[in-house]
C-alpha positions in Angstrom: 42.5 -27.4 6.5 44.5 -24.2 6.7 47.3 -23.9 4.3 50.7 -22.3 5.2 51.4 -19.1 3.2 54.3 -20.7 1.3 51.8 -23.3 -0.2 49.3 -20.6 -1.4 49.6 -19.4 -5.0 49.0 -15.7 -5.2 47.5 -14.6 -8.5 48.6 -11.1 -9.6 45.8 -8.6 -10.0 44.9 -7.8 -13.5 45.7 -4.3 -14.7 43.1 -1.6 -14.3 41.2 -0.8 -17.5 42.4 2.2 -19.5 40.8 5.5 -18.7 39.0 7.0 -21.7 38.7 10.7 -22.5 36.0 12.7 -24.4 36.9 14.6 -27.6 38.0 18.2 -27.1 35.0 19.4 -29.2 32.7 17.8 -26.6 34.6 19.4 -23.8 34.2 22.9 -25.3 30.5 22.2 -26.1 29.9 21.3 -22.4 31.6 24.5 -21.3 29.5 26.6 -23.7 26.4 25.1 -22.2 27.6 26.0 -18.6 28.3 29.6 -19.7 24.7 29.9 -21.1 23.1 29.0 -17.8 21.3 31.4 -15.5 20.6 28.8 -12.9 23.2 26.0 -13.2 23.6 23.0 -11.0 26.1 20.1 -10.7 24.9 16.7 -9.5 27.8 14.5 -8.3 27.0 10.8 -8.6 28.6 7.6 -7.5 30.3 7.3 -10.9 32.6 10.2 -9.9 33.4 8.2 -6.8 34.2 5.0 -8.7 36.5 7.0 -10.9 38.3 8.3 -7.8 37.7 11.8 -9.1 37.5 13.7 -5.7 40.4 16.0 -6.6 39.2 16.8 -10.1 35.6 17.2 -9.1 36.4 19.6 -6.3 38.7 21.6 -8.6 35.9 21.9 -11.1 33.5 23.2 -8.4 36.1 25.6 -7.1 36.8 27.0 -10.6 33.3 27.3 -11.9 31.6 28.3 -8.5 28.5 26.4 -9.7 26.2 25.2 -6.9 26.2 21.5 -6.4 24.6 18.6 -4.6 25.3 14.8 -4.7 23.4 11.6 -5.0 23.4 9.4 -1.9 26.5 7.3 -3.0 28.1 10.3 -4.5 28.4 12.0 -1.1 32.0 12.9 -0.1 33.5 13.1 -3.6 33.3 16.8 -2.9 33.2 17.4 0.9 29.7 17.9 2.3 31.0 21.0 4.1 32.1 22.7 0.8 30.6 26.2 0.6 29.0 25.7 -2.8 27.0 22.7 -1.5 23.2 23.3 -1.8 22.0 19.9 -0.5 19.7 21.6 2.0 17.9 23.2 -1.0 17.7 20.0 -3.0 14.0 20.2 -4.2 14.4 23.9 -5.1 17.7 23.3 -6.9 16.4 20.4 -9.0 13.1 22.0 -9.8 14.4 25.4 -10.9 17.9 24.7 -12.5 18.0 25.5 -16.2 21.3 23.6 -16.8 22.2 20.4 -14.9 25.7 18.8 -15.1 25.3 15.1 -14.3 28.7 13.7 -13.3 28.4 9.9 -13.0 24.7 10.3 -12.0 21.8 9.0 -13.9 18.2 10.1 -14.4 16.6 7.1 -12.8 14.0 7.0 -10.1 16.4 8.5 -7.5 16.6 11.7 -9.6 12.9 11.5 -10.6 13.8 10.6 -14.2 14.6 14.2 -14.9 10.9 14.9 -15.5 8.6 17.7 -14.3 7.5 18.7 -11.7 10.8 17.7 -10.1 12.8 19.3 -13.0 12.0 22.0 -15.5 10.5 20.7 -18.7 13.1 22.6 -20.7 16.1 21.8 -18.5 19.4 21.4 -20.4 21.4 18.3 -19.4 25.2 18.0 -19.7 25.8 14.3 -19.1 29.2 12.8 -18.1 29.0 9.0 -18.1 31.2 6.0 -18.8 28.4 4.0 -20.4 27.2 5.1 -23.9 23.9 3.4 -23.4 23.0 5.9 -20.6 23.3 8.9 -22.8 20.0 10.7 -23.4 18.2 8.3 -21.1 14.8 9.8 -20.2 15.9 13.3 -21.2 17.8 14.3 -24.3 21.1 15.9 -23.3 22.4 19.2 -24.6 26.0 17.9 -24.4 27.4 14.5 -23.7 30.9 13.6 -22.3 31.5 9.9 -22.8 34.3 8.4 -20.8 36.1 8.3 -17.4 35.0 11.0 -15.0 38.5 11.6 -13.6 40.0 12.1 -17.1 37.1 14.2 -18.4 37.0 16.5 -15.3 40.7 16.9 -15.7 40.2 18.0 -19.3 37.4 20.4 -18.3 39.7 22.0 -15.7 42.4 22.4 -18.3 40.0 24.1 -20.6 38.9 26.4 -17.7 42.5 27.2 -16.9 43.1 28.2 -20.5 39.8 30.1 -20.8 38.7 31.0 -17.3 35.0 31.2 -16.4 33.0 31.1 -13.2 29.4 31.6 -12.3 28.9 35.0 -10.7 29.0 35.3 -6.9 25.9 37.4 -6.7 22.8 36.3 -8.7 19.1 35.8 -8.1 19.7 32.0 -8.4 22.1 32.1 -5.5 19.6 34.1 -3.5 16.8 31.6 -4.2 18.9 28.7 -3.1 20.1 30.4 0.0 16.5 31.3 1.0 15.5 27.7 0.5 18.5 26.5 2.6 17.7 28.9 5.4 14.0 27.9 5.5 14.9 24.2 5.6 17.6 24.8 8.2 15.0 26.5 10.5 12.6 23.6 10.1 15.3 21.0 10.9 16.6 23.1 13.9 13.1 23.1 15.3 12.8 19.3 14.9 16.1 18.8 16.6 15.0 20.9 19.5 11.7 19.0 19.7 13.6 15.7 19.8 15.7 16.6 22.8 13.3 14.9 25.2 11.9 11.5 25.9 11.0 10.0 23.5 13.7 11.3 21.1 13.2 11.8 17.3 15.4 11.1 14.3 16.8 14.6 13.9 18.1 14.9 17.5 19.6 11.4 17.4 21.4 11.9 14.1 22.7 15.4 15.1 24.3 13.8 18.2 25.8 11.0 16.1 27.2 13.5 13.6 29.0 15.3 16.4 30.9 12.2 17.4 31.6 10.4 14.1 35.3 10.4 13.0 35.7 12.4 9.8 37.1 9.5 8.0 34.5 7.0 9.1 33.0 4.6 6.6 29.2 5.1 7.0 27.0 2.1 6.2 23.3 2.8 6.3 20.0 1.2 5.4 16.4 1.5 6.4 13.6 3.8 5.3 13.6 7.0 7.4 16.8 6.0 9.0 18.7 6.0 5.7 16.9 9.0 4.2 17.1 11.3 7.1 20.6 10.1 8.0 22.1 11.1 4.7 20.8 14.6 5.1 22.5 15.1 8.4 25.5 12.7 8.5 28.4 14.3 6.5 30.9 12.6 4.2 34.2 14.3 3.6 35.8 11.8 1.2 34.4 9.8 -1.7 33.4 6.2 -1.4 32.9 6.5 2.4 29.2 5.8 2.3 27.5 2.6 1.5 23.7 2.2 1.5 20.8 0.5 -0.3 21.7 2.4 -3.6 19.8 2.5 -6.8 17.8 -0.7 -6.2 16.8 0.2 -2.6 17.7 -3.3 -1.5 17.2 -4.0 2.2 19.5 -6.5 4.0 22.8 -5.4 2.5 24.0 -3.3 5.5 25.8 -5.9 7.6 27.4 -7.5 4.6 28.6 -4.1 3.4 30.0 -3.4 6.9 31.9 -6.7 7.0 33.3 -6.2 3.5 34.4 -2.6 4.4 36.1 -3.8 7.6 38.0 -6.5 5.7 39.1 -4.1 3.0 40.1 -1.3 5.5 40.9 -3.1 8.8 42.3 0.1 10.4 39.2 2.2 9.5 36.3 2.9 11.8 33.2 1.3 10.3 29.9 2.7 11.6 26.7 0.8 10.5 23.5 2.7 11.1 20.4 0.6 10.7 16.7 1.0 11.2 15.1 -1.7 13.4 13.3 -3.1 10.3 16.5 -3.1 8.2 18.6 -5.1 10.7 16.0 -7.8 10.7 16.9 -8.8 7.2 20.5 -9.9 8.0 20.9 -9.3 11.8 22.3 -12.8 12.4 25.5 -11.6 10.7 26.2 -10.1 14.1 27.5 -13.6 15.0 29.9 -13.5 12.1 31.1 -10.1 13.2 31.8 -11.2 16.8 33.4 -14.5 15.6 36.0 -12.6 13.6 36.1 -9.8 16.2 35.5 -7.0 13.6 35.3 -3.8 15.7 32.3 -2.4 13.8 30.0 0.0 15.7 26.3 -0.6 15.0 23.7 2.0 15.7 20.1 0.9 15.6 17.4 3.6 15.3 14.6 1.7 16.9 11.0 3.0 16.5 9.3 -0.3 16.9 8.2 -0.6 13.3 8.7 -0.4 9.6 8.3 3.3 8.8 6.5 3.8 12.0 5.7 1.6 15.0 3.5 1.4 18.0 4.1 2.7 21.5 2.6 -0.3 23.4 2.6 -4.0 22.6 -1.0 -5.3 22.3 -1.6 -8.1 24.8 -3.0 -11.5 23.8 -3.3 -13.1 20.3 -6.7 -11.5 19.4 -5.6 -8.1 20.6 -2.4 -8.3 18.7 -4.2 -9.1 15.4 -6.8 -6.4 16.1 -4.5 -3.6 17.2 -1.1 -4.2 15.9 -0.6 -3.0 12.3 1.4 -5.4 10.0 4.2 -2.9 9.8 4.8 -2.7 13.5 7.6 -4.7 15.3 8.1 -5.8 18.8 8.0 -2.8 21.2 11.4 -2.2 22.7 13.2 -5.1 21.0 16.6 -5.5 22.7 19.0 -5.7 19.7 21.8 -4.8 22.2 21.1 -8.0 24.1 21.5 -10.0 20.8 25.0 -8.4 20.4 25.9 -9.3 24.0 24.6 -12.8 23.6 27.2 -13.4 20.9 30.0 -11.8 23.0 30.0 -8.1 21.8 29.2 -5.0 23.7 25.6 -3.7 23.8 24.2 -0.3 24.9 20.5 0.5 25.4 19.5 4.2 25.1 16.1 5.7 25.8 16.8 9.3 27.0 18.8 12.2 25.5 21.2 12.3 28.5 22.1 8.6 27.8 22.9 9.1 24.1 26.3 10.8 23.9 28.0 8.7 26.6 26.8 5.4 25.0 28.0 6.6 21.5 31.3 7.8 22.8 32.1 4.5 24.6 30.9 2.4 21.6 33.0 4.4 19.2 36.1 4.1 21.4 36.0 0.2 21.6 38.1 -2.1 19.6 35.5 -4.9 19.7 32.0 -5.3 18.0 29.5 -3.0 19.7 25.8 -2.1 19.2 23.9 1.0 20.4 20.2 0.4 20.5 18.5 3.8 20.5 14.8 4.0 21.2 12.9 6.9 19.5 9.3 8.0 19.2 7.4 5.4 17.2 5.6 8.3 15.4 8.8 10.2 14.6 9.0 11.1 10.9 11.0 13.1 8.4 10.3 16.8 7.7 7.4 17.7 5.4 8.3 17.2 1.7 7.1 19.5 -1.2 6.6 16.4 -3.3 5.5 12.8 -2.7 7.7 9.8 -3.2 8.1 8.9 -6.9 6.2 11.9 -8.1 4.2 11.3 -11.2 5.4 13.4 -14.1 3.2 16.3 -15.2 1.6 15.9 -18.6 3.0 18.0 -21.5 1.3 18.7 -24.8 2.5 16.5 -27.6 3.6 18.2 -30.8 1.8 17.5 -34.0 3.8 15.8 -36.7 
């Protein structure tokens, strides 16, 4: 039974919790550590986003001129097109920085626990976090700032207004980072050019998506290569405008995230970018989305597999068992037809010349839509200097 509005009791929202500040002595201690750095780096985490600290974080970067990068869900707190962003030199920045300012970011597996070889063994950590239990986790911090990121960054900016300091414009560290960014950009540009053919690759597809995405779009993403490569190309310009598998790497959350985002922000364009494996976890939520007519745009990066797929479907039961790896999925699965079966709009894309027109039309619609993009089953990310979950290097234990 549906109840009329005058019969519904609306419970007032409870007040937001008070925002806590760090002692001034800790603020000054942190600034002194920044000033001692020859190769500083700021890592902007999702805690800065939760604190709605976009303005304060950007002011801190503008004042100090320290190079910075973000964690996946910290993207957009400082705009990805900010000139101090060194995300394209991520591995170099992490491995060679001598002082790292963690702002609502934690030294878990996503930041390699702060251990060598991904970080210097003697790196100094300045840690800003709202949770006391996270302090000194995995690496002992040189300075800690316990409290709300918005308030603490405001206090840091106040200290820097009273006692101005910024990292020099010309240093060997900036040169090292720029060289690394230039090298990585050339590699990616080559991969984009190689993907501008049939079959396409991740880099070409994501570059075309980036050209057409509204700047204020909420990007929901999950998958393996789809999520990892996508976050390196798709830009965020505002905090809390990216939702993905997060710290736990959980697959199956994408469609639920997209529904929630659309309900919270009904006027906003929600774009949900899924790998073909990822959408398999909760793909039947497409029915929910069509039933409520949520105008979410889905983009499926389809390589026929989990990680990588096969180009041709083996025929017959025995051939399938013998030739089809367990990680492969049905070749050319028509997820666009699934969307159409429920009543939404579907688009099927195989060739570069089909991609932009399909994306433009889907993004212009005010109904649920899905663009199913076929790519090379063997397409992969660019070569990485380290393997996933790099084992820490051994260090000598001191004698007691």
